[in-house]
N, C-alpha and C positions, 0 to 999 in steps of 0.2 A: 128444583134444586139448582142453585147457581153453579156455574163452571168456574174452577180455579185454574189460573194460567200462570206458569212460571216463566219469567223473562229475566235472563241474567241471574242475579242472586235475590231477586224480589218476586213476591207472589201477589197476584191480583185476582179479584173477583170480577168476572165479566158481567156487567149489568146489561149491556146491549151489544149486538153485533150487526152492523149495517154495511151492505155492499158499498164499496167506494164510488161506484158509478152514480149512486143516488145523490152524491154531493157535487158531482161534476168537476172533481179535482183535476182530472186528466185534461179536460178542455180549458179550464180556467183555474190556474193555481191560486188565484185570489180568493177562491171559495173556501179556503182553509178557515176563514172566519166563521163560515157556517158550521164547520166541524167544532170549533171552539164554543160557539153558541149552543150547539146541541149537547156538547159535553156538560156545560153548565146547567142546561135545562134538565138533563136526566140525572143529575147529581153525581156524575163521575168526577174523579180528581186526576185521571190520567187517561190518555188515548194511545193505544197501540195499533199498528197497522201491519197486515200481512199483504200478500199479493192481491187479494180480492176484497178484503173487509177492513173497516175500522172497528176496533174493539174498545168500547167505552167501559172503563174499569174503575174499581175502587181499590186502592192500595191496601194490602194487609200489612199492618204495622208490626215491626219486630217487637217482641216482648223483651224488655230489659228486666233482669232480676239479679238478685244478690243471694248467693248461697248462704244459708244460716247454719252454722255448726252448733250442735247441742253437746255440751260437755256432759260426761257421765254424772258428775255431781249435781248438775242443774236439772236433771230430769225428775219429773214428778210422776207418781203412779196414778193413773187415771182408772177409776172403777166405774163400770157401767152397771146401773141398777135397773132391773126390769120393773115395769109399771104394772 
């Protein structure tokens, strides 16, 4: 089962969690391109970072909906017939 992570007002599915040292970011900040390449390779659309890890994530999109009000006169009676 995938882990869901909340950051601010958005939710993300964590696809992969990799220690930052594996990308050598602390020694060479130019290696951030490796992080971007890995993000693209694993199918993530967003990268989050904590003190020890990069989290390669898929953004959970907000659902937009419109409430539909049904007037009393417009309701139909539905009958269920057993088979």
